[in-house]
C-alpha positions as CSV (number, residue, x, y, z in Angstrom):
1,M,74.0,-19.9,38.5
2,P,72.5,-16.5,38.0
3,V,69.3,-15.9,39.9
4,S,66.4,-14.1,38.2
5,S,65.6,-10.8,39.6
6,R,61.8,-11.2,38.8
7,S,59.9,-12.4,41.8
8,T,57.9,-15.5,41.4
9,F,55.3,-13.9,43.6
10,N,54.5,-11.3,40.9
11,A,54.0,-13.9,38.1
12,Q,50.5,-13.8,36.5
13,P,48.4,-16.9,37.0
14,P,47.7,-18.9,33.8
15,R,44.6,-17.7,32.0
16,R,41.7,-20.1,31.7
17,L,39.8,-20.2,28.5
18,R,36.1,-19.4,29.0
19,L,33.8,-21.7,27.3
20,G,31.0,-20.1,25.3
21,S,27.9,-19.9,27.5
22,A,24.4,-20.9,26.1
23,F,21.4,-18.5,26.1
24,S,19.4,-18.6,29.3
25,L,15.8,-19.5,29.2
26,L,14.8,-15.9,29.9
27,E,16.9,-14.6,27.0
28,V,15.3,-17.2,24.7
29,V,11.8,-16.2,25.8
30,V,12.5,-12.5,25.3
31,A,14.0,-13.1,21.8
32,V,11.0,-15.1,20.7
33,G,8.7,-12.5,22.1
34,V,10.4,-9.7,20.2
35,F,10.4,-11.8,17.0
36,A,6.7,-12.5,17.4
37,I,5.9,-8.8,17.9
38,G,7.9,-8.0,14.8
39,I,5.9,-10.5,12.7
40,V,2.6,-9.2,14.0
41,A,3.7,-5.6,13.2
42,I,4.6,-6.6,9.7
43,L,1.3,-8.4,9.2
44,A,-0.5,-5.4,10.6
45,L,1.2,-3.2,8.0
46,F,0.6,-5.7,5.2
47,A,-3.1,-5.9,5.6
48,P,-3.8,-2.1,5.0
49,A,-1.3,-2.1,2.2
50,A,-3.0,-5.0,0.4
51,K,-6.4,-3.3,1.0
52,S,-5.0,-0.1,-0.5
53,V,-3.7,-1.9,-3.6
54,S,-7.1,-3.5,-4.1
55,A,-8.9,-0.2,-3.7
56,N,-6.6,1.5,-6.2
57,A,-7.2,-1.3,-8.7
58,E,-10.9,-1.0,-8.3
59,A,-10.7,2.8,-8.8
60,E,-8.8,2.3,-12.0
61,A,-11.4,-0.2,-13.1
62,A,-14.2,2.4,-12.3
63,A,-12.4,5.0,-14.5
64,A,-12.3,2.5,-17.3
65,V,-16.0,1.8,-16.8
66,A,-16.7,5.5,-17.1
67,Q,-15.2,5.5,-20.6
68,A,-17.3,2.4,-21.5
69,L,-20.4,4.1,-20.1
70,A,-19.9,7.2,-22.3
71,A,-19.8,5.0,-25.4
72,D,-22.8,3.0,-24.2
73,L,-24.9,6.2,-23.5
74,Q,-24.0,7.6,-26.9
75,R,-25.3,4.5,-28.6
76,R,-28.6,5.1,-27.0
77,V,-29.1,8.4,-28.8
78,V,-31.3,8.2,-31.9
79,P,-30.4,11.3,-34.0
80,T,-33.3,10.8,-36.5
81,A,-36.0,10.5,-33.8
82,S,-38.2,13.4,-32.7
83,E,-36.7,13.1,-29.2
84,P,-33.1,11.8,-29.8
85,F,-32.1,11.8,-26.2
86,A,-35.3,10.1,-24.8
87,A,-33.6,6.9,-23.8
88,V,-30.8,8.7,-22.0
89,S,-33.0,11.4,-20.4
90,A,-35.1,8.6,-18.8
91,L,-32.1,7.5,-16.8
92,L,-31.1,10.9,-15.4
93,K,-31.8,11.9,-11.8
94,K,-32.9,15.5,-11.4
95,S,-34.2,18.1,-9.1
96,T,-37.7,17.8,-7.7
97,A,-40.4,20.4,-7.6
98,A,-40.0,20.6,-3.8
99,G,-36.4,21.9,-4.2
100,S,-34.8,18.6,-3.4
101,H,-33.1,16.1,-5.7
102,E,-34.1,12.6,-6.6
103,L,-30.7,11.1,-5.8
104,T,-30.5,12.8,-2.5
105,A,-34.0,11.5,-1.6
106,D,-33.0,8.0,-2.6
107,N,-29.8,8.0,-0.5
108,A,-31.8,9.3,2.6
109,R,-34.1,6.2,2.5
110,A,-33.2,3.4,4.8
111,D,-35.0,1.0,2.4
112,Y,-33.4,2.2,-0.8
113,D,-33.0,-1.0,-2.8
114,I,-30.8,-0.5,-5.9
115,A,-32.3,-3.6,-7.4
116,R,-35.7,-1.8,-7.6
117,D,-34.5,1.5,-9.1
118,P,-35.2,1.4,-12.9
119,Q,-33.0,4.4,-13.5
120,L,-29.8,2.8,-12.3
121,L,-27.3,1.1,-14.6
122,F,-24.9,-1.7,-13.6
123,A,-21.6,-2.7,-15.0
124,N,-19.2,-5.7,-14.6
125,R,-15.7,-5.2,-13.5
126,D,-14.2,-4.5,-17.0
127,G,-17.1,-2.5,-18.3
128,T,-17.9,-4.9,-21.1
129,K,-21.4,-5.3,-19.8
130,I,-23.6,-2.3,-18.9
131,G,-27.3,-2.3,-18.4
132,T,-30.2,-1.8,-16.1
133,F,-30.8,-4.3,-13.3
134,A,-33.5,-6.2,-15.3
135,D,-31.9,-6.1,-18.7
136,T,-31.6,-9.8,-19.6
137,T,-30.0,-9.0,-23.0
138,V,-27.0,-7.8,-21.0
139,W,-27.0,-10.1,-17.9
140,G,-28.6,-13.2,-19.4
141,T,-31.4,-15.5,-18.4
142,P,-31.8,-16.2,-15.5
143,N,-30.7,-12.7,-14.6
144,S,-27.5,-13.0,-12.6
145,N,-26.2,-10.4,-10.1
146,R,-22.8,-11.9,-9.7
147,E,-21.3,-9.7,-12.4
148,K,-23.0,-6.5,-11.3
149,F,-20.0,-5.0,-9.5
150,F,-20.5,-1.3,-10.3
151,E,-23.7,0.6,-9.7
152,I,-24.2,3.7,-11.8
153,A,-26.5,6.7,-11.1
154,L,-26.7,9.4,-13.8
155,I,-27.3,12.9,-12.6
156,R,-28.5,15.5,-15.0
157,N,-26.3,18.6,-15.3
158,E,-29.2,21.2,-15.0
159,T,-26.9,24.1,-15.6
160,L,-25.8,22.9,-19.1
161,S,-28.9,20.9,-19.9
162,P,-31.9,22.5,-18.1
163,P,-34.8,20.0,-17.7
164,A,-38.4,20.7,-18.9
165,D,-40.3,23.2,-16.9
166,P,-43.4,21.3,-15.4
167,A,-45.2,24.6,-15.1
168,A,-44.9,25.6,-18.7
169,D,-48.1,25.9,-20.7
170,P,-47.9,24.4,-23.3
171,P,-45.2,22.1,-22.1
172,V,-41.9,22.4,-23.8
173,N,-39.2,19.7,-24.0
174,P,-35.8,21.4,-24.3
175,D,-34.2,18.0,-25.1
176,A,-36.0,17.8,-28.4
177,T,-33.9,20.7,-29.8
178,A,-30.8,20.4,-27.7
179,A,-27.4,19.7,-29.3
180,F,-26.3,17.6,-26.3
181,I,-27.2,16.4,-22.8
182,A,-24.7,16.9,-20.0
183,Y,-24.6,14.6,-17.0
184,T,-22.5,13.4,-14.1
185,A,-22.1,9.7,-13.4
186,R,-21.8,8.5,-9.9
187,I,-20.1,5.1,-10.2
188,R,-20.3,3.3,-6.9
189,W,-19.0,-0.1,-5.8
190,P,-19.3,-2.9,-4.9
191,A,-23.0,-3.3,-5.8
192,F,-23.1,-7.1,-5.3
193,V,-20.7,-9.7,-4.0
194,A,-20.7,-13.3,-5.2
195,L,-21.7,-16.0,-2.8
196,S,-20.8,-19.7,-2.9
197,G,-22.6,-21.5,-5.7
198,A,-24.4,-19.3,-8.2
199,G,-25.8,-16.6,-5.9
200,A,-24.9,-13.0,-5.1
201,Q,-25.8,-10.6,-2.3
202,Q,-26.3,-6.9,-2.4
203,V,-23.7,-5.1,-0.3
204,G,-25.1,-3.6,2.8
205,A,-28.3,-5.6,2.7
206,N,-29.9,-6.3,6.1
207,P,-33.6,-7.0,5.6
208,A,-34.2,-7.5,9.3
209,G,-32.5,-4.3,10.4
210,A,-33.8,-0.8,10.9
211,V,-31.6,0.2,7.9
212,R,-32.5,-2.4,5.3
213,F,-29.8,-1.3,2.9
214,D,-26.7,0.4,4.1
215,H,-24.6,1.9,1.3
216,S,-22.1,3.8,3.5
217,S,-19.3,1.3,3.0
218,K,-19.2,1.7,-0.8
219,L,-16.6,3.7,-2.7
220,S,-17.7,6.3,-5.3
221,L,-16.3,8.0,-8.4
222,F,-17.9,11.0,-10.0
223,V,-17.3,11.6,-13.7
224,A,-18.8,14.3,-15.9
225,G,-19.9,13.5,-19.5
226,A,-22.2,14.3,-22.3
227,V,-24.0,12.7,-25.2
228,K,-24.5,14.6,-28.4
229,R,-27.0,14.5,-31.2
């Protein structure tokens, strides 16, 4: 019988199949840690994004309120009256005799309470309600602050619509003969936030603090406008 020339000493040993090994405890802990970090990172990114979307929506609402404000102010003009713009002029912040500005002076006060400023207007979120703080024909009785989301300060454009000169003798009211009154509206929000129940709180209110009303956290939109005779 022929003998094979291949040596049995060179034969490869039979291969053993390696069973699939399970993850070690360390690998599982690391994997869970990486997953948790990823979830936290996603949540950290989601919060600013959600806040940005909310801010954009509120800014768009403020722009819509600016349009509603223009129509509201125009309705306050009485063309047949001797002073057609009297109702609007009474709401306008202007320069002071000392060279400052009424709105600047208001903002500098630590106790500036927007609820006590008769020149300010307030609007709800969609601009369907616009009125002074105490106007119960707009806000109802009892007067509710829950809908007063936007705070509106009107600033007289003294370049296009110069105010009366307090030193003039006799006094002259340029508004009586003006064709229009130009203004800039500062729309600021939020003015009030609703509380549980039927109440609302002014944003930034801290009656016991050194700064009783802090308005620094509010957002603002400035819009130019004019009312005509």
